[in-house]
CHARMM internal coordinates of N, CA and C (Angstrom, degrees):
IC EDIT
DIST 1 N 1 CA 1.4541
DIST 1 CA 1 C 1.4763
ANGL 1 N 1 CA 1 C 109.20
DIST 1 C 2 N 1.2592
ANGL 1 CA 1 C 2 N 115.56
DIHE 1 N 1 CA 1 C 2 N 139.09
DIST 2 N 2 CA 1.4636
ANGL 1 C 2 N 2 CA 117.43
DIHE 1 CA 1 C 2 N 2 CA 171.24
DIST 2 CA 2 C 1.5803
ANGL 2 N 2 CA 2 C 116.69
DIHE 1 C 2 N 2 CA 2 C -89.35
DIST 2 C 3 N 1.1999
ANGL 2 CA 2 C 3 N 120.67
DIHE 2 N 2 CA 2 C 3 N 167.13
DIST 3 N 3 CA 1.4250
ANGL 2 C 3 N 3 CA 119.95
DIHE 2 CA 2 C 3 N 3 CA -170.29
DIST 3 CA 3 C 1.6183
ANGL 3 N 3 CA 3 C 112.87
DIHE 2 C 3 N 3 CA 3 C -62.14
DIST 3 C 4 N 1.3550
ANGL 3 CA 3 C 4 N 112.91
DIHE 3 N 3 CA 3 C 4 N -40.71
DIST 4 N 4 CA 1.4594
ANGL 3 C 4 N 4 CA 112.46
DIHE 3 CA 3 C 4 N 4 CA 178.95
DIST 4 CA 4 C 1.5273
ANGL 4 N 4 CA 4 C 115.70
DIHE 3 C 4 N 4 CA 4 C -65.36
DIST 4 C 5 N 1.4017
ANGL 4 CA 4 C 5 N 115.51
DIHE 4 N 4 CA 4 C 5 N -25.23
DIST 5 N 5 CA 1.4185
ANGL 4 C 5 N 5 CA 121.18
DIHE 4 CA 4 C 5 N 5 CA 174.20
DIST 5 CA 5 C 1.4772
ANGL 5 N 5 CA 5 C 111.19
DIHE 4 C 5 N 5 CA 5 C -75.92
DIST 5 C 6 N 1.2988
ANGL 5 CA 5 C 6 N 119.32
DIHE 5 N 5 CA 5 C 6 N -40.21
DIST 6 N 6 CA 1.5446
ANGL 5 C 6 N 6 CA 118.29
DIHE 5 CA 5 C 6 N 6 CA 173.10
DIST 6 CA 6 C 1.4806
ANGL 6 N 6 CA 6 C 107.40
DIHE 5 C 6 N 6 CA 6 C -61.90
DIST 6 C 7 N 1.2719
ANGL 6 CA 6 C 7 N 121.73
DIHE 6 N 6 CA 6 C 7 N -41.70
DIST 7 N 7 CA 1.5024
ANGL 6 C 7 N 7 CA 121.26
DIHE 6 CA 6 C 7 N 7 CA -176.07
DIST 7 CA 7 C 1.5405
ANGL 7 N 7 CA 7 C 107.23
DIHE 6 C 7 N 7 CA 7 C -65.60
DIST 7 C 8 N 1.2410
ANGL 7 CA 7 C 8 N 123.41
DIHE 7 N 7 CA 7 C 8 N -40.67
DIST 8 N 8 CA 1.5260
ANGL 7 C 8 N 8 CA 122.88
DIHE 7 CA 7 C 8 N 8 CA 174.30
DIST 8 CA 8 C 1.5329
ANGL 8 N 8 CA 8 C 110.71
DIHE 7 C 8 N 8 CA 8 C -59.10
DIST 8 C 9 N 1.3313
ANGL 8 CA 8 C 9 N 115.44
DIHE 8 N 8 CA 8 C 9 N -48.63
DIST 9 N 9 CA 1.4365
ANGL 8 C 9 N 9 CA 118.24
DIHE 8 CA 8 C 9 N 9 CA 178.40
DIST 9 CA 9 C 1.5923
ANGL 9 N 9 CA 9 C 116.11
DIHE 8 C 9 N 9 CA 9 C -57.09
DIST 9 C 10 N 1.3545
ANGL 9 CA 9 C 10 N 112.22
DIHE 9 N 9 CA 9 C 10 N -45.46
DIST 10 N 10 CA 1.4764
ANGL 9 C 10 N 10 CA 118.91
DIHE 9 CA 9 C 10 N 10 CA 178.58
DIST 10 CA 10 C 1.4831
ANGL 10 N 10 CA 10 C 111.26
DIHE 9 C 10 N 10 CA 10 C -59.80
DIST 10 C 11 N 1.3292
ANGL 10 CA 10 C 11 N 115.21
DIHE 10 N 10 CA 10 C 11 N -45.66
DIST 11 N 11 CA 1.5210
ANGL 10 C 11 N 11 CA 118.34
DIHE 10 CA 10 C 11 N 11 CA 176.83
DIST 11 CA 11 C 1.3892
ANGL 11 N 11 CA 11 C 112.65
DIHE 10 C 11 N 11 CA 11 C -63.42
DIST 11 C 12 N 1.3583
ANGL 11 CA 11 C 12 N 118.72
DIHE 11 N 11 CA 11 C 12 N -43.90
DIST 12 N 12 CA 1.4967
ANGL 11 C 12 N 12 CA 121.17
DIHE 11 CA 11 C 12 N 12 CA 177.66
DIST 12 CA 12 C 1.5479
ANGL 12 N 12 CA 12 C 112.25
DIHE 11 C 12 N 12 CA 12 C -57.58
DIST 12 C 13 N 1.3555
ANGL 12 CA 12 C 13 N 116.91
DIHE 12 N 12 CA 12 C 13 N -40.52
DIST 13 N 13 CA 1.4368
ANGL 12 C 13 N 13 CA 123.41
DIHE 12 CA 12 C 13 N 13 CA -170.54
DIST 13 CA 13 C 1.5424
ANGL 13 N 13 CA 13 C 112.30
DIHE 12 C 13 N 13 CA 13 C -92.65
DIST 13 C 14 N 1.3527
ANGL 13 CA 13 C 14 N 116.17
DIHE 13 N 13 CA 13 C 14 N -2.13
DIST 14 N 14 CA 1.4289
ANGL 13 C 14 N 14 CA 127.21
DIHE 13 CA 13 C 14 N 14 CA -176.11
DIST 14 CA 14 C 1.5710
ANGL 14 N 14 CA 14 C 110.84
DIHE 13 C 14 N 14 CA 14 C 52.75
DIST 14 C 15 N 1.3964
ANGL 14 CA 14 C 15 N 111.27
DIHE 14 N 14 CA 14 C 15 N 48.52
DIST 15 N 15 CA 1.4012
ANGL 14 C 15 N 15 CA 122.23
DIHE 14 CA 14 C 15 N 15 CA 175.29
DIST 15 CA 15 C 1.4949
ANGL 15 N 15 CA 15 C 113.90
DIHE 14 C 15 N 15 CA 15 C 57.72
DIST 15 C 16 N 1.3114
ANGL 15 CA 15 C 16 N 119.24
DIHE 15 N 15 CA 15 C 16 N 31.92
DIST 16 N 16 CA 1.4763
ANGL 15 C 16 N 16 CA 124.33
DIHE 15 CA 15 C 16 N 16 CA 176.65
DIST 16 CA 16 C 1.5551
ANGL 16 N 16 CA 16 C 102.93
DIHE 15 C 16 N 16 CA 16 C -131.69
DIST 16 C 17 N 1.2788
ANGL 16 CA 16 C 17 N 115.81
DIHE 16 N 16 CA 16 C 17 N 104.74
DIST 17 N 17 CA 1.4766
ANGL 16 C 17 N 17 CA 122.94
DIHE 16 CA 16 C 17 N 17 CA -176.48
DIST 17 CA 17 C 1.5074
ANGL 17 N 17 CA 17 C 113.87
DIHE 16 C 17 N 17 CA 17 C -103.10
DIST 17 C 18 N 1.3273
ANGL 17 CA 17 C 18 N 115.90
DIHE 17 N 17 CA 17 C 18 N 145.84
DIST 18 N 18 CA 1.4071
ANGL 17 C 18 N 18 CA 120.88
DIHE 17 CA 17 C 18 N 18 CA 168.96
DIST 18 CA 18 C 1.5629
ANGL 18 N 18 CA 18 C 108.18
DIHE 17 C 18 N 18 CA 18 C -73.53
DIST 18 C 19 N 1.4044
ANGL 18 CA 18 C 19 N 110.35
DIHE 18 N 18 CA 18 C 19 N 157.15
DIST 19 N 19 CA 1.5017
ANGL 18 C 19 N 19 CA 118.03
DIHE 18 CA 18 C 19 N 19 CA -178.83
DIST 19 CA 19 C 1.5027
ANGL 19 N 19 CA 19 C 111.18
DIHE 18 C 19 N 19 CA 19 C -52.68
DIST 19 C 20 N 1.3292
ANGL 19 CA 19 C 20 N 114.47
DIHE 19 N 19 CA 19 C 20 N -47.04
DIST 20 N 20 CA 1.4875
ANGL 19 C 20 N 20 CA 118.83
DIHE 19 CA 19 C 20 N 20 CA -174.17
DIST 20 CA 20 C 1.5333
ANGL 20 N 20 CA 20 C 110.00
DIHE 19 C 20 N 20 CA 20 C -72.81
DIST 20 C 21 N 1.2909
ANGL 20 CA 20 C 21 N 122.64
DIHE 20 N 20 CA 20 C 21 N -27.15
DIST 21 N 21 CA 1.4179
ANGL 20 C 21 N 21 CA 121.42
DIHE 20 CA 20 C 21 N 21 CA 170.78
DIST 21 CA 21 C 1.4463
ANGL 21 N 21 CA 21 C 116.73
DIHE 20 C 21 N 21 CA 21 C -68.24
DIST 21 C 22 N 1.3828
ANGL 21 CA 21 C 22 N 114.64
DIHE 21 N 21 CA 21 C 22 N -39.06
DIST 22 N 22 CA 1.4270
ANGL 21 C 22 N 22 CA 118.32
DIHE 21 CA 21 C 22 N 22 CA 175.64
DIST 22 CA 22 C 1.6150
ANGL 22 N 22 CA 22 C 111.54
DIHE 21 C 22 N 22 CA 22 C -66.24
DIST 22 C 23 N 1.2989
ANGL 22 CA 22 C 23 N 116.37
DIHE 22 N 22 CA 22 C 23 N -40.43
DIST 23 N 23 CA 1.4975
ANGL 22 C 23 N 23 CA 120.12
DIHE 22 CA 22 C 23 N 23 CA -179.95
DIST 23 CA 23 C 1.5243
ANGL 23 N 23 CA 23 C 106.20
DIHE 22 C 23 N 23 CA 23 C -65.46
DIST 23 C 24 N 1.3162
ANGL 23 CA 23 C 24 N 120.72
DIHE 23 N 23 CA 23 C 24 N -42.04
DIST 24 N 24 CA 1.4419
ANGL 23 C 24 N 24 CA 124.56
DIHE 23 CA 23 C 24 N 24 CA 178.96
DIST 24 CA 24 C 1.5359
ANGL 24 N 24 CA 24 C 113.49
DIHE 23 C 24 N 24 CA 24 C -58.10
DIST 24 C 25 N 1.3917
ANGL 24 CA 24 C 25 N 114.66
DIHE 24 N 24 CA 24 C 25 N -40.89
DIST 25 N 25 CA 1.4970
ANGL 24 C 25 N 25 CA 117.17
DIHE 24 CA 24 C 25 N 25 CA 175.49
DIST 25 CA 25 C 1.4875
ANGL 25 N 25 CA 25 C 108.61
DIHE 24 C 25 N 25 CA 25 C -69.09
DIST 25 C 26 N 1.2000
ANGL 25 CA 25 C 26 N 123.91
DIHE 25 N 25 CA 25 C 26 N -44.62
DIST 26 N 26 CA 1.4506
ANGL 25 C 26 N 26 CA 123.95
DIHE 25 CA 25 C 26 N 26 CA -176.86
DIST 26 CA 26 C 1.5665
ANGL 26 N 26 CA 26 C 111.59
DIHE 25 C 26 N 26 CA 26 C -63.53
DIST 26 C 27 N 1.3322
ANGL 26 CA 26 C 27 N 113.85
DIHE 26 N 26 CA 26 C 27 N -39.59
DIST 27 N 27 CA 1.4757
ANGL 26 C 27 N 27 CA 116.84
DIHE 26 CA 26 C 27 N 27 CA -178.32
DIST 27 CA 27 C 1.4822
ANGL 27 N 27 CA 27 C 115.49
DIHE 26 C 27 N 27 CA 27 C -79.26
DIST 27 C 28 N 1.2312
ANGL 27 CA 27 C 28 N 116.92
DIHE 27 N 27 CA 27 C 28 N -13.16
DIST 28 N 28 CA 1.6125
ANGL 27 C 28 N 28 CA 118.47
DIHE 27 CA 27 C 28 N 28 CA -173.11
DIST 28 CA 28 C 1.4314
ANGL 28 N 28 CA 28 C 114.16
DIHE 27 C 28 N 28 CA 28 C -121.65
DIST 28 C 29 N 1.2445
ANGL 28 CA 28 C 29 N 120.51
DIHE 28 N 28 CA 28 C 29 N -7.19
DIST 29 N 29 CA 1.5619
ANGL 28 C 29 N 29 CA 122.23
DIHE 28 CA 28 C 29 N 29 CA -178.84
DIST 29 CA 29 C 1.4837
ANGL 29 N 29 CA 29 C 110.63
DIHE 28 C 29 N 29 CA 29 C -91.42
DIST 29 C 30 N 1.3421
ANGL 29 CA 29 C 30 N 118.75
DIHE 29 N 29 CA 29 C 30 N 111.08
DIST 30 N 30 CA 1.4114
ANGL 29 C 30 N 30 CA 119.49
DIHE 29 CA 29 C 30 N 30 CA 172.34
DIST 30 CA 30 C 1.4846
ANGL 30 N 30 CA 30 C 117.87
DIHE 29 C 30 N 30 CA 30 C -75.85
DIST 30 C 31 N 1.3175
ANGL 30 CA 30 C 31 N 116.22
DIHE 30 N 30 CA 30 C 31 N -2.00
DIST 31 N 31 CA 1.4854
ANGL 30 C 31 N 31 CA 120.68
DIHE 30 CA 30 C 31 N 31 CA -173.52
DIST 31 CA 31 C 1.5377
ANGL 31 N 31 CA 31 C 111.16
DIHE 30 C 31 N 31 CA 31 C -103.97
DIST 31 C 32 N 1.3030
ANGL 31 CA 31 C 32 N 122.09
DIHE 31 N 31 CA 31 C 32 N -4.75
DIST 32 N 32 CA 1.5132
ANGL 31 C 32 N 32 CA 122.68
DIHE 31 CA 31 C 32 N 32 CA -177.02
DIST 32 CA 32 C 1.4906
ANGL 32 N 32 CA 32 C 105.29
DIHE 31 C 32 N 32 CA 32 C -73.79
DIST 32 C 33 N 1.2914
ANGL 32 CA 32 C 33 N 114.87
DIHE 32 N 32 CA 32 C 33 N 133.87
DIST 33 N 33 CA 1.5095
ANGL 32 C 33 N 33 CA 119.71
DIHE 32 CA 32 C 33 N 33 CA 174.26
DIST 33 CA 33 C 1.5496
ANGL 33 N 33 CA 33 C 110.95
DIHE 32 C 33 N 33 CA 33 C -128.62
DIST 33 C 34 N 1.3125
ANGL 33 CA 33 C 34 N 118.66
DIHE 33 N 33 CA 33 C 34 N 3.71
DIST 34 N 34 CA 1.5251
ANGL 33 C 34 N 34 CA 118.90
DIHE 33 CA 33 C 34 N 34 CA -176.48
DIST 34 CA 34 C 1.5487
ANGL 34 N 34 CA 34 C 105.13
DIHE 33 C 34 N 34 CA 34 C -155.33
DIST 34 C 35 N 1.3264
ANGL 34 CA 34 C 35 N 119.38
DIHE 34 N 34 CA 34 C 35 N 127.33
DIST 35 N 35 CA 1.4286
ANGL 34 C 35 N 35 CA 124.07
DIHE 34 CA 34 C 35 N 35 CA 168.37
DIST 35 CA 35 C 1.4982
ANGL 35 N 35 CA 35 C 105.31
DIHE 34 C 35 N 35 CA 35 C -136.99
DIST 35 C 36 N 1.3865
ANGL 35 CA 35 C 36 N 110.05
DIHE 35 N 35 CA 35 C 36 N 136.70
DIST 36 N 36 CA 1.5417
ANGL 35 C 36 N 36 CA 116.47
DIHE 35 CA 35 C 36 N 36 CA -174.07
DIST 36 CA 36 C 1.5335
ANGL 36 N 36 CA 36 C 101.58
DIHE 35 C 36 N 36 CA 36 C -145.86
DIST 36 C 37 N 1.3658
ANGL 36 CA 36 C 37 N 111.88
DIHE 36 N 36 CA 36 C 37 N 142.78
DIST 37 N 37 CA 1.4484
ANGL 36 C 37 N 37 CA 125.94
DIHE 36 CA 36 C 37 N 37 CA 171.16
DIST 37 CA 37 C 1.4948
ANGL 37 N 37 CA 37 C 109.90
DIHE 36 C 37 N 37 CA 37 C -112.02
DIST 37 C 38 N 1.3763
ANGL 37 CA 37 C 38 N 119.94
DIHE 37 N 37 CA 37 C 38 N 123.48
DIST 38 N 38 CA 1.4567
ANGL 37 C 38 N 38 CA 124.37
DIHE 37 CA 37 C 38 N 38 CA 173.78
DIST 38 CA 38 C 1.5160
ANGL 38 N 38 CA 38 C 105.88
DIHE 37 C 38 N 38 CA 38 C -100.66
DIST 38 C 39 N 1.2786
ANGL 38 CA 38 C 39 N 119.48
DIHE 38 N 38 CA 38 C 39 N 110.53
DIST 39 N 39 CA 1.4453
ANGL 38 C 39 N 39 CA 126.49
DIHE 38 CA 38 C 39 N 39 CA -179.42
DIST 39 CA 39 C 1.4583
ANGL 39 N 39 CA 39 C 110.24
DIHE 38 C 39 N 39 CA 39 C -71.61
DIST 39 C 40 N 1.3376
ANGL 39 CA 39 C 40 N 119.61
DIHE 39 N 39 CA 39 C 40 N -33.58
DIST 40 N 40 CA 1.4184
ANGL 39 C 40 N 40 CA 120.54
DIHE 39 CA 39 C 40 N 40 CA -177.13
DIST 40 CA 40 C 1.6247
ANGL 40 N 40 CA 40 C 110.30
DIHE 39 C 40 N 40 CA 40 C -68.31
DIST 40 C 41 N 1.2875
ANGL 40 CA 40 C 41 N 114.10
DIHE 40 N 40 CA 40 C 41 N -41.80
DIST 41 N 41 CA 1.4486
ANGL 40 C 41 N 41 CA 119.86
DIHE 40 CA 40 C 41 N 41 CA -179.56
DIST 41 CA 41 C 1.5529
ANGL 41 N 41 CA 41 C 113.85
DIHE 40 C 41 N 41 CA 41 C -94.61
DIST 41 C 42 N 1.3101
ANGL 41 CA 41 C 42 N 113.59
DIHE 41 N 41 CA 41 C 42 N -9.68
DIST 42 N 42 CA 1.4788
ANGL 41 C 42 N 42 CA 118.27
DIHE 41 CA 41 C 42 N 42 CA -177.91
DIST 42 CA 42 C 1.4857
ANGL 42 N 42 CA 42 C 112.40
DIHE 41 C 42 N 42 CA 42 C 56.44
DIST 42 C 43 N 1.4076
ANGL 42 CA 42 C 43 N 112.47
DIHE 42 N 42 CA 42 C 43 N 47.00
DIST 43 N 43 CA 1.4716
ANGL 42 C 43 N 43 CA 120.41
DIHE 42 CA 42 C 43 N 43 CA -178.18
DIST 43 CA 43 C 1.4622
ANGL 43 N 43 CA 43 C 108.58
DIHE 42 C 43 N 43 CA 43 C -123.76
DIST 43 C 44 N 1.3202
ANGL 43 CA 43 C 44 N 120.16
DIHE 43 N 43 CA 43 C 44 N 154.13
DIST 44 N 44 CA 1.4428
ANGL 43 C 44 N 44 CA 126.84
DIHE 43 CA 43 C 44 N 44 CA 169.12
DIST 44 CA 44 C 1.5015
ANGL 44 N 44 CA 44 C 110.35
DIHE 43 C 44 N 44 CA 44 C -109.43
DIST 44 C 45 N 1.2793
ANGL 44 CA 44 C 45 N 118.15
DIHE 44 N 44 CA 44 C 45 N 148.85
DIST 45 N 45 CA 1.4329
ANGL 44 C 45 N 45 CA 121.56
DIHE 44 CA 44 C 45 N 45 CA 178.99
DIST 45 CA 45 C 1.5876
ANGL 45 N 45 CA 45 C 105.83
DIHE 44 C 45 N 45 CA 45 C -131.98
DIST 45 C 46 N 1.3321
ANGL 45 CA 45 C 46 N 113.53
DIHE 45 N 45 CA 45 C 46 N 132.56
DIST 46 N 46 CA 1.4246
ANGL 45 C 46 N 46 CA 121.60
DIHE 45 CA 45 C 46 N 46 CA 174.53
DIST 46 CA 46 C 1.4554
ANGL 46 N 46 CA 46 C 110.84
DIHE 45 C 46 N 46 CA 46 C -125.41
DIST 46 C 47 N 1.3470
ANGL 46 CA 46 C 47 N 122.43
DIHE 46 N 46 CA 46 C 47 N 137.24
DIST 47 N 47 CA 1.3694
ANGL 46 C 47 N 47 CA 127.06
DIHE 46 CA 46 C 47 N 47 CA 174.04
DIST 47 CA 47 C 1.5804
ANGL 47 N 47 CA 47 C 111.26
DIHE 46 C 47 N 47 CA 47 C -126.76
DIST 47 C 48 N 1.3315
ANGL 47 CA 47 C 48 N 115.15
DIHE 47 N 47 CA 47 C 48 N 153.60
DIST 48 N 48 CA 1.5014
ANGL 47 C 48 N 48 CA 114.41
DIHE 47 CA 47 C 48 N 48 CA -172.81
DIST 48 CA 48 C 1.5903
ANGL 48 N 48 CA 48 C 106.75
DIHE 47 C 48 N 48 CA 48 C -128.50
DIST 48 C 49 N 1.3572
ANGL 48 CA 48 C 49 N 116.41
DIHE 48 N 48 CA 48 C 49 N 162.75
DIST 49 N 49 CA 1.4482
ANGL 48 C 49 N 49 CA 121.02
DIHE 48 CA 48 C 49 N 49 CA -179.61
DIST 49 CA 49 C 1.6094
ANGL 49 N 49 CA 49 C 111.80
DIHE 48 C 49 N 49 CA 49 C -62.15
DIST 49 C 50 N 1.3106
ANGL 49 CA 49 C 50 N 113.06
DIHE 49 N 49 CA 49 C 50 N -24.09
DIST 50 N 50 CA 1.4715
ANGL 49 C 50 N 50 CA 111.92
DIHE 49 CA 49 C 50 N 50 CA 179.41
DIST 50 CA 50 C 1.5166
ANGL 50 N 50 CA 50 C 117.62
DIHE 49 C 50 N 50 CA 50 C -98.65
DIST 50 C 51 N 1.3693
ANGL 50 CA 50 C 51 N 109.36
DIHE 50 N 50 CA 50 C 51 N 27.97
DIST 51 N 51 CA 1.5100
ANGL 50 C 51 N 51 CA 122.57
DIHE 50 CA 50 C 51 N 51 CA 173.55
DIST 51 CA 51 C 1.4924
ANGL 51 N 51 CA 51 C 118.29
DIHE 50 C 51 N 51 CA 51 C 70.83
DIST 51 C 52 N 1.3724
ANGL 51 CA 51 C 52 N 116.38
DIHE 51 N 51 CA 51 C 52 N 22.96
DIST 52 N 52 CA 1.3965
ANGL 51 C 52 N 52 CA 117.93
DIHE 51 CA 51 C 52 N 52 CA 175.34
DIST 52 CA 52 C 1.5343
ANGL 52 N 52 CA 52 C 105.80
DIHE 51 C 52 N 52 CA 52 C -88.92
DIST 52 C 53 N 1.3920
ANGL 52 CA 52 C 53 N 119.29
DIHE 52 N 52 CA 52 C 53 N 150.37
DIST 53 N 53 CA 1.4767
ANGL 52 C 53 N 53 CA 119.06
DIHE 52 CA 52 C 53 N 53 CA 178.21
DIST 53 CA 53 C 1.5574
ANGL 53 N 53 CA 53 C 107.97
DIHE 52 C 53 N 53 CA 53 C -150.40
DIST 53 C 54 N 1.2562
ANGL 53 CA 53 C 54 N 116.39
DIHE 53 N 53 CA 53 C 54 N 138.29
DIST 54 N 54 CA 1.4689
ANGL 53 C 54 N 54 CA 123.18
DIHE 53 CA 53 C 54 N 54 CA -178.16
DIST 54 CA 54 C 1.5830
ANGL 54 N 54 CA 54 C 111.12
DIHE 53 C 54 N 54 CA 54 C -130.85
DIST 54 C 55 N 1.1959
ANGL 54 CA 54 C 55 N 117.44
DIHE 54 N 54 CA 54 C 55 N 142.70
DIST 55 N 55 CA 1.3946
ANGL 54 C 55 N 55 CA 124.86
DIHE 54 CA 54 C 55 N 55 CA 169.90
DIST 55 CA 55 C 1.5383
ANGL 55 N 55 CA 55 C 107.49
DIHE 54 C 55 N 55 CA 55 C -123.26
DIST 55 C 56 N 1.3061
ANGL 55 CA 55 C 56 N 120.70
DIHE 55 N 55 CA 55 C 56 N 120.37
DIST 56 N 56 CA 1.4715
ANGL 55 C 56 N 56 CA 127.07
DIHE 55 CA 55 C 56 N 56 CA -173.12
DIST 56 CA 56 C 1.4572
ANGL 56 N 56 CA 56 C 116.08
DIHE 55 C 56 N 56 CA 56 C -153.62
DIST 56 C 57 N 1.3598
ANGL 56 CA 56 C 57 N 116.65
DIHE 56 N 56 CA 56 C 57 N 169.60
DIST 57 N 57 CA 1.4771
ANGL 56 C 57 N 57 CA 120.17
DIHE 56 CA 56 C 57 N 57 CA 177.38
DIST 57 CA 57 C 1.5339
ANGL 57 N 57 CA 57 C 109.07
DIHE 56 C 57 N 57 CA 57 C -110.51
DIST 57 C 58 N 1.3564
ANGL 57 CA 57 C 58 N 108.94
DIHE 57 N 57 CA 57 C 58 N 155.64
DIST 58 N 58 CA 1.4838
ANGL 57 C 58 N 58 CA 118.35
DIHE 57 CA 57 C 58 N 58 CA -177.04
DIST 58 CA 58 C 1.5720
ANGL 58 N 58 CA 58 C 105.24
DIHE 57 C 58 N 58 CA 58 C -124.73
DIST 58 C 59 N 1.3025
ANGL 58 CA 58 C 59 N 116.42
DIHE 58 N 58 CA 58 C 59 N 121.13
DIST 59 N 59 CA 1.4254
ANGL 58 C 59 N 59 CA 118.63
DIHE 58 CA 58 C 59 N 59 CA -177.00
DIST 59 CA 59 C 1.5583
ANGL 59 N 59 CA 59 C 109.80
DIHE 58 C 59 N 59 CA 59 C -138.15
DIST 59 C 60 N 1.3220
ANGL 59 CA 59 C 60 N 117.56
DIHE 59 N 59 CA 59 C 60 N 154.99
DIST 60 N 60 CA 1.3648
ANGL 59 C 60 N 60 CA 122.00
DIHE 59 CA 59 C 60 N 60 CA 172.36
DIST 60 CA 60 C 1.5346
ANGL 60 N 60 CA 60 C 108.92
DIHE 59 C 60 N 60 CA 60 C -69.08
DIST 60 C 61 N 1.3293
ANGL 60 CA 60 C 61 N 124.54
DIHE 60 N 60 CA 60 C 61 N 138.89
DIST 61 N 61 CA 1.4788
ANGL 60 C 61 N 61 CA 123.70
DIHE 60 CA 60 C 61 N 61 CA -172.75
DIST 61 CA 61 C 1.4661
ANGL 61 N 61 CA 61 C 109.53
DIHE 60 C 61 N 61 CA 61 C -56.18
DIST 61 C 62 N 1.2764
ANGL 61 CA 61 C 62 N 123.26
DIHE 61 N 61 CA 61 C 62 N -38.36
DIST 62 N 62 CA 1.4261
ANGL 61 C 62 N 62 CA 125.12
DIHE 61 CA 61 C 62 N 62 CA -177.29
DIST 62 CA 62 C 1.4936
ANGL 62 N 62 CA 62 C 115.58
DIHE 61 C 62 N 62 CA 62 C -64.83
DIST 62 C 63 N 1.3237
ANGL 62 CA 62 C 63 N 115.45
DIHE 62 N 62 CA 62 C 63 N -19.47
DIST 63 N 63 CA 1.4636
ANGL 62 C 63 N 63 CA 123.21
DIHE 62 CA 62 C 63 N 63 CA 176.38
DIST 63 CA 63 C 1.5299
ANGL 63 N 63 CA 63 C 112.20
DIHE 62 C 63 N 63 CA 63 C -92.45
DIST 63 C 64 N 1.2236
ANGL 63 CA 63 C 64 N 125.88
DIHE 63 N 63 CA 63 C 64 N -1.41
DIST 64 N 64 CA 1.5139
ANGL 63 C 64 N 64 CA 128.82
DIHE 63 CA 63 C 64 N 64 CA -171.44
DIST 64 CA 64 C 1.5015
ANGL 64 N 64 CA 64 C 108.55
DIHE 63 C 64 N 64 CA 64 C -67.82
DIST 64 C 65 N 1.2779
ANGL 64 CA 64 C 65 N 126.14
DIHE 64 N 64 CA 64 C 65 N -32.93
DIST 65 N 65 CA 1.4070
ANGL 64 C 65 N 65 CA 123.91
DIHE 64 CA 64 C 65 N 65 CA -178.78
DIST 65 CA 65 C 1.5640
ANGL 65 N 65 CA 65 C 114.83
DIHE 64 C 65 N 65 CA 65 C -51.62
DIST 65 C 66 N 1.2322
ANGL 65 CA 65 C 66 N 113.04
DIHE 65 N 65 CA 65 C 66 N -37.38
DIST 66 N 66 CA 1.5293
ANGL 65 C 66 N 66 CA 117.90
DIHE 65 CA 65 C 66 N 66 CA -177.97
DIST 66 CA 66 C 1.5450
ANGL 66 N 66 CA 66 C 110.50
DIHE 65 C 66 N 66 CA 66 C -77.52
DIST 66 C 67 N 1.3018
ANGL 66 CA 66 C 67 N 121.63
DIHE 66 N 66 CA 66 C 67 N -5.63
DIST 67 N 67 CA 1.3808
ANGL 66 C 67 N 67 CA 123.10
DIHE 66 CA 66 C 67 N 67 CA 177.83
DIST 67 CA 67 C 1.5338
ANGL 67 N 67 CA 67 C 115.91
DIHE 66 C 67 N 67 CA 67 C -115.06
DIST 67 C 68 N 1.3074
ANGL 67 CA 67 C 68 N 113.66
DIHE 67 N 67 CA 67 C 68 N -4.36
DIST 68 N 68 CA 1.5159
ANGL 67 C 68 N 68 CA 118.87
DIHE 67 CA 67 C 68 N 68 CA 178.83
DIST 68 CA 68 C 1.5495
ANGL 68 N 68 CA 68 C 112.42
DIHE 67 C 68 N 68 CA 68 C -96.47
END
COOR INIT
IC SEED 1 N 1 CA 1 C
IC BUILD
């Protein structure tokens, strides 16, 4: 996935991704240069070569109700 596609997905999902969506991004984006997990905030952060950056949560779909 390219950065603009990731941006569209993040906005569509309100920065709350399913596990399989997160893994798909990590496995298919050639531009990612930084991935970080903050256990204190339970957030992930991804940055790319073309200066995109996202902070988001990853949850199993069945646990989404407690976050919406």
